[in-house]
VOBA-1610 file (N, C-alpha, C; in pm, whole numbers, padded with zeros to 5 digits, always signed):
BEGIN
Met-02912+03041+06988Met-02937+03016+07141Met-03030+02892+07127Lys-03003+02796+07222Lys-03061+02659+07217Lys-03188+02674+07284Ser-03281+02581+07237Ser-03427+02602+07284Ser-03420+02506+07428Pro-03528+02530+07497Pro-03546+02452+07622Pro-03562+02300+07594Leu-03638+02281+07495Leu-03664+02131+07442Leu-03546+02075+07412Gly-03444+02138+07334Gly-03334+02079+07287Gly-03249+02042+07412Cys-03240+02143+07515Cys-03148+02110+07639Cys-03205+01993+07717Met-03343+01965+07717Met-03406+01868+07789Met-03365+01730+07724Ala-03369+01729+07589Ala-03344+01610+07509Ala-03198+01573+07525Leu-03112+01674+07528Leu-02970+01651+07552Leu-02941+01590+07695Gly-03015+01643+07797Gly-02992+01592+07935Gly-03045+01445+07943Ile-03164+01403+07870Ile-03207+01286+07873Ile-03100+01193+07802Gly-03064+01235+07696Gly-02946+01146+07623Gly-02842+01115+07732Phe-02792+01213+07789Phe-02669+01181+07876Phe-02711+01077+07992Leu-02839+01094+08041Leu-02874+00991+08159Leu-02878+00854+08087Leu-02939+00836+07969Leu-02939+00708+07905Leu-02815+00648+07879Phe-02727+00740+07820Phe-02583+00686+07789Phe-02515+00648+07919Gly-02528+00725+08020Gly-02473+00691+08147Gly-02520+00542+08212Ser-02643+00520+08194Ser-02703+00395+08243Ser-02663+00264+08149Val-02637+00305+08020Val-02601+00189+07937Val-02444+00171+07954Ala-02376+00272+07963Ala-02228+00268+07984Ala-02179+00207+08116Glu-02269+00186+08217Glu-02241+00139+08345Glu-02169-00010+08328Ala-02043-00006+08385Ala-01967-00135+08378Ala-02040-00254+08439Lys-02033-00357+08370Lys-02086-00486+08433Lys-01992-00544+08527Pro-02026-00618+08619Pro-01925-00682+08724Pro-01838-00786+08644Pro-01711-00818+08689Pro-01641-00896+08620Pro-01679-01036+08652Val-01758-01067+08749Val-01797-01211+08771Val-01948-01230+08728Gln-01943-01317+08621Gln-02073-01347+08564Gln-02126-01503+08610Trp-02254-01506+08655Trp-02302-01635+08700Trp-02418-01689+08631Tyr-02451-01822+08640Tyr-02583-01874+08625Tyr-02607-01984+08715Thr-02731-02023+08747Thr-02772-02138+08828Thr-02856-02244+08754Arg-02855-02354+08823Arg-02927-02467+08764Arg-02977-02545+08876Leu-03112-02588+08853Leu-03175-02674+08951Leu-03231-02801+08876Asp-03188-02916+08927Asp-03214-03044+08864Asp-03372-03075+08863Lys-03447-03020+08946Lys-03590-03043+08949Lys-03663-02941+09027Asp-03777-02886+08978Asp-03852-02786+09059Asp-03974-02846+09120Val-04015-02957+09097Val-04130-03030+09168Val-04067-03167+09238Val-04083-03169+09376Val-04018-03279+09451Val-04133-03333+09551Thr-04089-03443+09610Thr-04170-03496+09718Thr-04098-03469+09850Val-04179-03445+09961Val-04117-03420+10088Val-03993-03515+10124Gly-03884-03462+10156Gly-03766-03545+10185Gly-03671-03574+10072Asp-03716-03540+09954Asp-03623-03568+09827Asp-03509-03470+09833Glu-03398-03530+09773Glu-03271-03454+09759Glu-03285-03351+09638Ile-03239-03235+09647Ile-03257-03126+09531Ile-03100-03081+09498Thr-03063-03089+09364Thr-02937-03052+09335Thr-02933-02914+09280Tyr-02867-02821+09350Tyr-02868-02668+09298Tyr-02705-02639+09273Glu-02695-02597+09142Glu-02568-02569+09106Glu-02557-02415+09078Ile-02422-02361+09104Ile-02386-02220+09066Ile-02257-02220+09002Ser-02256-02172+08875Ser-02135-02160+08802Ser-02105-02012+08764Val-01976-01979+08806Val-01933-01830+08763Val-01823-01841+08672Thr-01803-01734+08585Thr-01691-01714+08499Thr-01632-01571+08525His-01500-01570+08534His-01440-01434+08567His-01299-01439+08508Pro-01234-01316+08501Pro-01099-01322+08450Pro-00990-01373+08572Lys-00876-01399+08525Lys-00763-01447+08625Lys-00745-01333+08719Gly-00693-01367+08833Gly-00670-01262+08946Gly-00789-01237+09021Ile-00894-01309+09006Ile-01014-01283+09110Ile-01020-01418+09187Ile-01052-01398+09311Ile-01089-01512+09399Ile-01218-01512+09439Val-01309-01619+09417Val-01456-01619+09451Val-01478-01691+09563Gln-01568-01655+09661Gln-01609-01739+09764Gln-01751-01754+09762Phe-01787-01884+09755Phe-01940-01930+09768Phe-01982-01948+09910Pro-02115-01900+09933Pro-02173-01938+10059Pro-02194-02080+10096Thr-02160-02115+10226Thr-02159-02255+10270Thr-02229-02268+10403Glu-02297-02167+10457Glu-02358-02173+10587Glu-02504-02226+10569Glu-02543-02306+10659Glu-02680-02357+10643Glu-02795-02257+10649Lys-02774-02149+10725Lys-02895-02054+10733Lys-02918-01982+10620Val-02829-01972+10524Val-02855-01901+10411Val-02963-01975+10327Phe-02991-02100+10325Phe-03081-02179+10249Phe-03208-02184+10305Asp-03231-02127+10430Asp-03369-02152+10494Asp-03473-02106+10407Pro-03584-02186+10387Pro-03623-02311+10477Pro-03570-02443+10428Phe-03488-02443+10333Phe-03422-02574+10297Phe-03308-02608+10380Glu-03275-02734+10385Glu-03162-02783+10473Glu-03053-02824+10374Leu-02928-02773+10415Leu-02812-02804+10322Leu-02747-02924+10382Lys-02745-03045+10297Lys-02692-03170+10335Lys-02544-03171+10313Arg-02504-03134+10197Arg-02370-03133+10152Arg-02333-03040+10037His-02210-03016+10015His-02167-02923+09898His-02039-02966+09865Arg-02005-02940+09730Arg-01884-02984+09667Arg-01842-02884+09547Pro-01723-02836+09543Pro-01684-02734+09428Pro-01672-02798+09294Phe-01684-02748+09187Phe-01662-02795+09060Phe-01513-02807+09020Pro-01454-02869+08920Pro-01335-02864+08882Pro-01300-02724+08823Arg-01196-02647+08858Arg-01170-02533+08794Arg-01123-02544+08648Arg-01180-02454+08547Arg-01128-02477+08403Arg-01086-02313+08380Glu-00972-02317+08297Glu-00908-02195+08241Glu-00921-02192+08107Glu-00960-02103+08028Glu-00954-02078+07892Glu-00910-01935+07845Gly-00779-01945+07821Gly-00722-01814+07798Gly-00706-01727+07931Ile-00761-01610+07943Ile-00772-01526+08055Ile-00892-01541+08140Gln-00990-01630+08090Gln-01117-01661+08159Gln-01105-01779+08239Val-01171-01777+08366Val-01174-01891+08453Val-01319-01920+08487Thr-01344-02052+08479Thr-01495-02111+08506Thr-01468-02195+08633Glu-01538-02168+08737Glu-01572-02257+08859Glu-01710-02248+08913Gly-01723-02340+08998Gly-01856-02344+09068Gly-01870-02442+09174Ile-01998-02451+09217Ile-02023-02540+09340Ile-02157-02596+09324Arg-02178-02720+09395Arg-02293-02792+09374Arg-02349-02817+09522Tyr-02463-02769+09543Tyr-02530-02783+09677Tyr-02635-02901+09656Val-02639-02980+09768Val-02745-03089+09779Val-02839-03051+09890Leu-02960-03009+09850Leu-03065-02954+09960Leu-03174-03056+09976Thr-03255-03045+10083Thr-03371-03097+10109Thr-03478-03019+10189Ile-03594-03055+10185Ile-03703-02982+10267Ile-03807-03077+10305Phe-03872-03056+10428Phe-03974-03144+10480Phe-04092-03056+10515Arg-04127-02965+10418Arg-04246-02876+10426Arg-04335-02894+10293Val-04451-02902+10287Val-04541-02925+10173Val-04572-02783+10151Gly-04565-02747+10008Gly-04611-02618+09946Gly-04517-02573+09853Glu-04507-02449+09819Glu-04441-02376+09727Glu-04339-02286+09790Trp-04212-02319+09776Trp-04094-02249+09862Trp-03988-02210+09762Gln-03922-02109+09808Gln-03817-02039+09723Gln-03685-02067+09783Ile-03592-02107+09705Ile-03447-02118+09739Ile-03386-01967+09735Pro-03367-01910+09849Pro-03338-01757+09864Pro-03225-01732+09769Ala-03226-01594+09727Ala-03104-01549+09664Ala-02976-01553+09733Leu-02867-01613+09679Leu-02731-01620+09746Leu-02642-01511+09709Thr-02564-01470+09808Thr-02454-01359+09773Thr-02325-01430+09753Ile-02270-01397+09647Ile-02139-01461+09602Ile-02018-01351+09616Asp-01941-01362+09718Asp-01839-01263+09736Asp-01728-01287+09662Tyr-01644-01200+09611Tyr-01517-01202+09527Tyr-01420-01087+09565Thr-01296-01125+09544Thr-01198-01036+09567Thr-01112-01014+09444Asp-01088-00877+09386Asp-01031-00868+09263Asp-00898-00808+09297Tyr-00794-00898+09260Tyr-00657-00864+09282Tyr-00577-00815+09151Arg-00656-00791+09029Arg-00603-00753+08905Arg-00537-00606+08931Glu-00430-00557+08877Glu-00385-00435+08889Glu-00466-00329+08834Ser-00548-00356+08739Ser-00640-00254+08673Ser-00749-00234+08766Ala-00793-00309+08860Ala-00891-00281+08954Ala-00857-00210+09076Leu-00716-00202+09108Leu-00665-00129+09220Leu-00669+00023+09185Pro-00687+00104+09280Pro-00701+00254+09264Pro-00571+00307+09243Glu-00459+00264+09303Glu-00340+00319+09282Glu-00218+00222+09244Ser-00273+00103+09197Ser-00161+00009+09168Ser-00050-00013+09260Pro-00070-00058+09389Pro+00039-00078+09484Pro+00129-00199+09458Leu+00074-00281+09356Leu+00164-00393+09329Leu+00293-00342+09241Lys+00281-00235+09188Lys+00405-00181+09113Lys+00514-00141+09216Gln+00457-00082+09342Gln+00557-00046+09429Gln+00619-00168+09513Gly+00579-00293+09475Gly+00614-00409+09568Gly+00547-00419+09692Gln+00428-00361+09706Gln+00360-00375+09831Gln+00244-00478+09811Ala+00213-00549+09920Ala+00097-00642+09928Ala-00029-00574+09931Ser-00129-00628+09857Ser-00253-00561+09851Ser-00366-00660+09883Ser-00466-00603+09960Ser-00586-00680+10006Ser-00686-00701+09891Gly-00671-00637+09785Gly-00757-00643+09670Gly-00891-00557+09684Val-00983-00550+09589Val-01100-00487+09585Val-01214-00591+09608Arg-01280-00577+09711Arg-01376-00679+09758Arg-01527-00640+09703Ser-01602-00728+09644Ser-01737-00697+09604Ser-01817-00816+09603Ser-01936-00810+09558Ser-02025-00930+09554Ser-02137-00907+09444Val-02194-01037+09404Val-02305-01039+09311Val-02398-01131+09374Ser-02533-01131+09352Ser-02638-01205+09401Ser-02724-01270+09297Thr-02752-01392+09334Thr-02828-01492+09237Thr-02983-01446+09253Glu-03058-01509+09156Glu-03193-01494+09172Glu-03258-01603+09250Pro-03366-01583+09329Pro-03428-01693+09406Pro-03513-01794+09298Leu-03514-01914+09332Leu-03575-02026+09252Leu-03690-02077+09330Thr-03795-02114+09268Thr-03916-02166+09328Thr-03917-02320+09306Val-03946-02387+09418Val-03968-02525+09416Val-04092-02565+09478Leu-04168-02666+09412Leu-04302-02710+09468Leu-04277-02848+09516Val-04326-02858+09658Val-04299-02981+09746Val-04431-03031+09764Arg-04439-03170+09721Arg-04576-03239+09736Arg-04547-03341+09849Ser-04665-03375+09901Ser-04672-03487+10022Ser-04650-03631+09964Val-04617-03734+10034Val-04588-03864+09991Val-04717-03917+09946Leu-04826-03862+09975Leu-04959-03927+09933Leu-04998-03871+09792Gly-04919-03780+09738Gly-04960-03744+09602Gly-05064-03631+09607Glu-05160-03629+09488Glu-05254-03531+09489Glu-05377-03572+09584Ser-05441-03468+09625Ser-05550-03475+09711Ser-05668-03555+09655Pro-05745-03632+09729Pro-05859-03725+09675Pro-05971-03642+09621Ser-06054-03681+09531Ser-06159-03610+09457Ser-06267-03554+09559Pro-06312-03444+09568Pro-06401-03392+09663Pro-06541-03477+09671Gly-06565-03540+09564Gly-06705-03628+09560Gly-06691-03744+09634Leu-06567-03803+09677Leu-06541-03928+09724Leu-06559-03921+09878Asp-06657-03980+09944Asp-06660-03980+10085Asp-06624-04100+10150Ile-06515-04112+10228Ile-06473-04243+10273Ile-06548-04283+10375Gln-06617-04213+10448Gln-06708-04249+10558Gln-06826-04343+10497Lys-06857-04318+10373Lys-06976-04398+10326Lys-06941-04542+10280Leu-06811-04548+10282Leu-06750-04681+10238Leu-06740-04783+10360Lys-06758-04723+10475Lys-06744-04795+10599Lys-06880-04819+10667Pro-06915-04947+10734Pro-07034-04975+10792Pro-07051-04903+10920Pro-07167-04851+10952Pro-07207-04767+11057Pro-07162-04836+11195Lys-07099-04767+11299Lys-07070-04827+11423Lys-07195-04803+11515Glu-07182-04914+11605Glu-07302-04907+11685Glu-07253-04853+11821Asp-07337-04759+11876Asp-07304-04672+12007Asp-07332-04757+12114Arg-07239-04844+12159Arg-07261-04936+12275Arg-07210-04860+12408Leu-07126-04773+12410Leu-07091-04712+12539Leu-07132-04572+12547Pro-07159-04537+12662Pro-07209-04375+12666Pro-07081-04295+12635Arg-07128-04175+12579Arg-07035-04081+12530Arg-06920-04041+12638Ile-06947-04026+12771Ile-06848-03999+12862Ile-06745-04112+12874Phe-06804-04244+12867Phe-06686-04341+12871Phe-06591-04343+12741Arg-06650-04310+12635Arg-06567-04293+12503Arg-06469-04192+12529Thr-06514-04088+12561Thr-06406-03969+12600Thr-06307-03995+12694Ala-06355-04068+12802Ala-06241-04109+12901Ala-06144-04219+12842Ala-06193-04303+12782Ala-06099-04402+12704Ala-05999-04336+12614Val-06071-04250+12523Val-05961-04180+12438Val-05872-04106+12500Ala-05906-04029+12608Ala-05813-03945+12683Ala-05684-04030+12759Phe-05758-04148+12809Phe-05640-04241+12874Phe-05543-04286+12773Leu-05591-04335+12658Leu-05508-04388+12557Leu-05412-04279+12496Ser-05452-04158+12485Ser-05366-04061+12446Ser-05257-04021+12549Val-05295-04024+12678Val-05198-03998+12766Val-05099-04093+12771Gly-05160-04237+12767Gly-05048-04345+12767Gly-04949-04338+12657Ala-05014-04316+12529Ala-04912-04316+12405Ala-04823-04193+12426Leu-04865-04086+12495Leu-04782-03975+12505Leu-04657-04003+12590Cys-04695-04073+12705Cys-04596-04119+12792Cys-04484-04220+12743Ile-04549-04301+12662Ile-04446-04413+12613Ile-04362-04344+12502Gly-04429-04238+12421Gly-04358-04171+12331Gly-04223-04088+12394Leu-04254-04027+12514Leu-04159-03953+12583Leu-04056-04035+12643Tyr-04088-04159+12689Tyr-04003-04247+12746Tyr-03909-04293+12637Gly-03958-04352+12523Gly-03859-04386+12407Gly-03790-04269+12351Phe-03838-04156+12351Phe-03752-04024+12309Phe-03636-04020+12403Ile-03652-04024+12530Ile-03543-03995+12623Ile-03436-04098+12630His-03488-04238+12629His-03403-04357+12665His-03336-04430+12546Phe-03412-04412+12422Phe-03378-04499+12318Phe-03337-04408+12192Leu-03376-04295+12171Leu-03327-04230+12050Leu-03182-04180+12060Pro-03105-04180+11969Pro-02955-04147+11970Pro-02946-03998+12006Lys-02852-03961+12080Lys-02814-03822+12115Lys-02766-03739+12000Gln-02799-03622+11997Gln-02741-03535+11878Gln-02605-03498+11912Ile-02519-03536+11803Ile-02383-03518+11808Ile-02336-03374+11792Pro-02266-03310+11875Pro-02225-03159+11867Pro-02159-03138+11745Arg-02189-03028+11685Arg-02100-03002+11547Arg-01947-02940+11608Leu-01867-02983+11543Leu-01717-02939+11565Leu-01687-02820+11487Gln-01621-02720+11571Gln-01590-02597+11513Gln-01453-02617+11441Arg-01442-02563+11328Arg-01330-02563+11236Arg-01223-02487+11297Glu-01100-02556+11300Glu-00987-02496+11364Glu-00917-02406+11275Asp-00847-02301+11324Asp-00773-02206+11230Asp-00658-02286+11172Pro-00645-02268+11036Pro-00539-02351+10978Pro-00410-02318+11024Lys-00380-02185+11066Lys-00258-02153+11107Lys-00219-02237+11252Ile-00323-02242+11341Ile-00297-02331+11460Ile-00262-02472+11431Thr-00338-02534+11341Thr-00331-02665+11302Thr-00176-02685+11239Phe-00142-02585+11146Phe-00004-02605+11089Phe+00097-02587+11177Gly+00088-02499+11274Gly+00197-02488+11384Gly+00207-02598+11472Arg+00086-02659+11510Arg+00098-02781+11577Arg+00151-02911+11521Glu+00130-02930+11383Glu+00190-03041+11306Glu+00343-03002+11282Leu+00393-02877+11286Leu+00529-02848+11264Leu+00604-02893+11404Arg+00548-02852+11523Arg+00596-02891+11630Arg+00620-03031+11650Ile+00513-03106+11623Ile+00517-03272+11632Ile+00629-03312+11547Leu+00649-03270+11423Leu+00743-03316+11336Leu+00886-03279+11394Arg+00889-03158+11438Arg+01037-03127+11499Arg+01070-03206+11616Gln+00972-03238+11700Gln+00989-03326+11826Gln+01036-03462+11771Lys+00974-03519+11670Lys+01022-03647+11606Lys+01164-03644+11561Leu+01187-03539+11497Leu+01338-03527+11437Leu+01428-03516+11559Asp+01398-03456+11669Asp+01493-03447+11771Asp+01507-03573+11850Gln+01400-03670+11824Gln+01425-03804+11913Gln+01488-03894+11816Gln+01487-03898+11672Gln+01538-03986+11595Gln+01679-03947+11547Arg+01763-04034+11499Arg+01880-04003+11448Arg+01885-03980+11302Val+01793-04067+11229Val+01797-04068+11071Val+01667-04006+11035Val+01691-03915+10922Val+01562-03865+10857Val+01531-03961+10740Thr+01388-03995+10726Thr+01330-04083+10647Thr+01251-03993+10537Pro+01221-04087+10428Pro+01132-04020+10332Pro+01003-03977+10384Gln+00940-04047+10477Gln+00807-04024+10546Gln+00821-03883+10619Asp+00941-03845+10656Asp+00939-03712+10711Asp+00909-03593+10630Tyr+00971-03614+10495Tyr+00953-03517+10391Tyr+00817-03509+10349Glu+00752-03626+10344Glu+00612-03656+10289Glu+00515-03593+10401Asn+00549-03607+10516Asn+00463-03541+10627Asn+00475-03396+10618Leu+00585-03338+10599Leu+00591-03200+10583Leu+00531-03129+10459Ala+00544-03198+10359Ala+00475-03157+10228Ala+00324-03168+10254Arg+00278-03274+10319Arg+00125-03291+10327Arg+00082-03171+10423Ser+00145-03142+10542Ser+00095-03041+10620Ser+00098-02902+10557Leu+00206-02884+10471Leu+00202-02745+10401Leu+00090-02741+10302Arg+00057-02850+10224Arg-00056-02833+10139Arg-00195-02816+10219Arg-00212-02882+10327Arg-00328-02859+10407Arg-00336-02729+10471Phe-00220-02667+10498Phe-00228-02516+10534Phe-00263-02427+10417Leu-00211-02451+10303Leu-00234-02365+10187Leu-00389-02390+10151Ser-00430-02503+10174Ser-00574-02529+10127Ser-00674-02464+10221Gly-00633-02465+10360Gly-00724-02395+10450Gly-00713-02235+10455Glu-00599-02192+10418Glu-00571-02050+10438Glu-00590-01974+10296Tyr-00573-02048+10177Tyr-00580-01968+10048Tyr-00675-02035+09951Asp-00659-02156+09923Asp-00760-02217+09812Asp-00757-02351+09842Pro-00891-02424+09847Pro-00925-02549+09883Pro-00870-02648+09785Leu-00833-02612+09653Leu-00787-02689+09557Leu-00641-02715+09552Ser-00576-02670+09668Ser-00427-02684+09684Ser-00380-02839+09703Leu-00477-02912+09763Leu-00448-03045+09786Leu-00445-03133+09669His-00505-03082+09561His-00526-03161+09436His-00424-03117+09312Trp-00367-02995+09318Trp-00276-02966+09212Trp-00142-03027+09221Thr-00069-03031+09118Thr+00060-03085+09116Thr+00154-02966+09168Thr+00272-02997+09197Thr+00370-02893+09249Thr+00370-02777+09154His+00398-02809+09021His+00403-02708+08930His+00283-02629+08908Glu+00154-02688+08914Glu+00033-02604+08898Glu+00025-02519+09016Leu+00047-02570+09142Leu+00030-02499+09262Leu+00129-02365+09259His+00248-02394+09203His+00346-02269+09195His+00279-02168+09093Glu+00236-02214+08980Glu+00173-02104+08889Glu+00058-02024+08951Arg-00029-02088+09040Arg-00140-02017+09084Arg-00107-01932+09195Met-00006-01973+09268Met+00040-01901+09392Met+00101-01760+09341Thr+00176-01774+09226Thr+00251-01644+09161Thr+00134-01550+09113Glu+00018-01601+09091Glu-00080-01499+09032Glu-00160-01409+09137Tyr-00159-01449+09273Tyr-00226-01380+09371Tyr-00126-01311+09467Pro-00158-01171+09500Pro-00048-01121+09585Pro-00041-01172+09731Pro-00139-01235+09779Pro-00111-01287+09925Pro-00003-01415+09917Thr+00023-01472+09828Thr+00101-01596+09819Thr+00224-01568+09720Arg+00217-01458+09659Arg+00338-01440+09560Arg+00464-01450+09635Ser+00479-01394+09747Ser+00604-01376+09810Ser+00656-01512+09864Ile+00570-01609+09888Ile+00619-01746+09933Ile+00616-01850+09826Ala+00567-01814+09710Ala+00549-01919+09606Ala+00679-01987+09575Asp+00782-01915+09557Asp+00921-01988+09522Asp+00970-02077+09644Arg+00944-02028+09751Arg+01004-02121+09870Arg+00909-02239+09880Val+00793-02230+09862Val+00694-02355+09867Val+00719-02440+09754His+00743-02394+09648His+00774-02473+09523His+00913-02556+09555Gln+01016-02489+09614Gln+01142-02558+09655Gln+01118-02663+09749Ile+01036-02652+09849Ile+01017-02747+09946Ile+00940-02872+09881Leu+00816-02847+09820Leu+00735-02942+09761Leu+00823-03023+09643Ser+00914-02954+09574Ser+00993-03027+09479Ser+01092-03113+09547Ala+01156-03067+09650Ala+01241-03159+09718Ala+01182-03284+09788Ser+01053-03262+09832Ser+00980-03386+09886Ser+00945-03477+09767Asp+00906-03413+09650Asp+00868-03514+09535Asp+00991-03588+09489Leu+01107-03513+09480Leu+01235-03595+09446Leu+01266-03714+09558Val+01256-03679+09673Val+01277-03792+09784Val+01188-03891+09775Lys+01055-03873+09738Lys+00961-03965+09733Lys+00958-04049+09601Phe+00968-03984+09499Phe+00963-04047+09362Phe+01097-04077+09289Ala+01195-04012+09327Ala+01322-04030+09254Ala+01436-04077+09342Ser+01402-04120+09461Ser+01508-04176+09561Ser+01614-04082+09588Arg+01594-03942+09587Arg+01699-03845+09624Arg+01750-03859+09746Glu+01884-03830+09750Glu+01950-03825+09885Glu+01883-03747+09991Ile+01863-03802+10112Ile+01799-03725+10222Ile+01889-03637+10310Ser+01874-03515+10329Ser+01931-03435+10410Ser+01873-03363+10525Arg+01933-03406+10642Arg+01872-03353+10759Arg+01886-03186+10768Asp+01995-03147+10732Asp+02012-02993+10743Asp+01912-02931+10634Glu+01885-02979+10535Glu+01785-02927+10447Glu+01642-02932+10503Leu+01612-03040+10558Leu+01483-03060+10638Leu+01471-02953+10740Glu+01584-02934+10825Glu+01573-02832+10935Glu+01545-02697+10881Leu+01618-02661+10758Leu+01605-02532+10697Leu+01451-02514+10650Phe+01404-02622+10599Phe+01257-02620+10554Phe+01166-02595+10659Leu+01189-02665+10771Leu+01110-02617+10894Leu+01120-02481+10941Arg+01238-02427+10938Arg+01253-02294+10986Arg+01170-02187+10901Asp+01187-02223+10771Asp+01121-02142+10675Asp+00968-02146+10681Leu+00909-02260+10710Leu+00761-02273+10722Leu+00725-02210+10867Glu+00793-02220+10968Glu+00754-02176+11090Glu+00772-02025+11071Gly+00831-01958+10989Gly+00831-01812+10960Gly+00706-01777+10889Leu+00628-01861+10836Leu+00503-01826+10777Leu+00403-01796+10881Leu+00414-01831+11013Leu+00311-01806+11097Leu+00354-01672+11169Pro+00251-01587+11175Pro+00277-01445+11242Pro+00317-01454+11379Glu+00263-01539+11447Glu+00294-01556+11594Glu+00284-01698+11628Lys+00355-01739+11750Lys+00357-01885+11771Lys+00232-01924+11820Pro+00179-02028+11770Pro+00025-02074+11815Pro+00035-02136+11945Gly-00081-02111+12017Gly-00084-02164+12155Gly-00103-02325+12173
//
């Protein structure tokens, strides 16, 4: 018969083993800050790099409010690197702040979607069905930044600036001095308000990003109208069609679609379920455009019409 102490030790062992055996997330991250002591208004470069297996799509935060109290000036992704089954990618943020003191860049949430078959509960890819993947996220650690004023360190407490100035003669009564200061203050305030209203530039409203499907549909309609009006198909028509298709893929699936070659784009589209079904047709359209542009391939109007019908089929409903 087992003793109570033995049972307790066995239970503690199971708990420790369960905590150690807990699986780590497939996305590993690290952050880098170019400097942690800055002057008010200086630019701060904040980088996040992640490593994960193929079959995972990572989405970095880009909204300004998540960096409060810092201001996000601009951001740019790193070039994507692949080593075997591992992928390394990242993003660089340029921040600034106009407050003196010690501030923290808040912890950021990195969302990712796992499309690997091993991560899906019932492997729907084997049945030929599209999958939305398994969504999850990881969070970075906050980083501390010390912000100093443009005057640098505070003066020594023993230094009294008033002692370096000659004493002023009190020639006017106190009430006149107060009235003069009030008059000058009101005048300066009125001049400042007048200049603010009439001379300072107006704030430009921020444009809302348009849905990539709406933009793509409008560009296809413009191209079709142009083909209906002209008799001859030109290489520029093929080039415009390929450019619109790449912009659509960049906004809807992956921002690096604009920079990959046709062969590289086809390889990456076949890796993810959302684009696997259209990968071959997109590759055929872009390859035809490359041949027309670089190899002086014969131009076919019927072929271009067929490409237009295929691309219009990518849109679930006719954009308004």
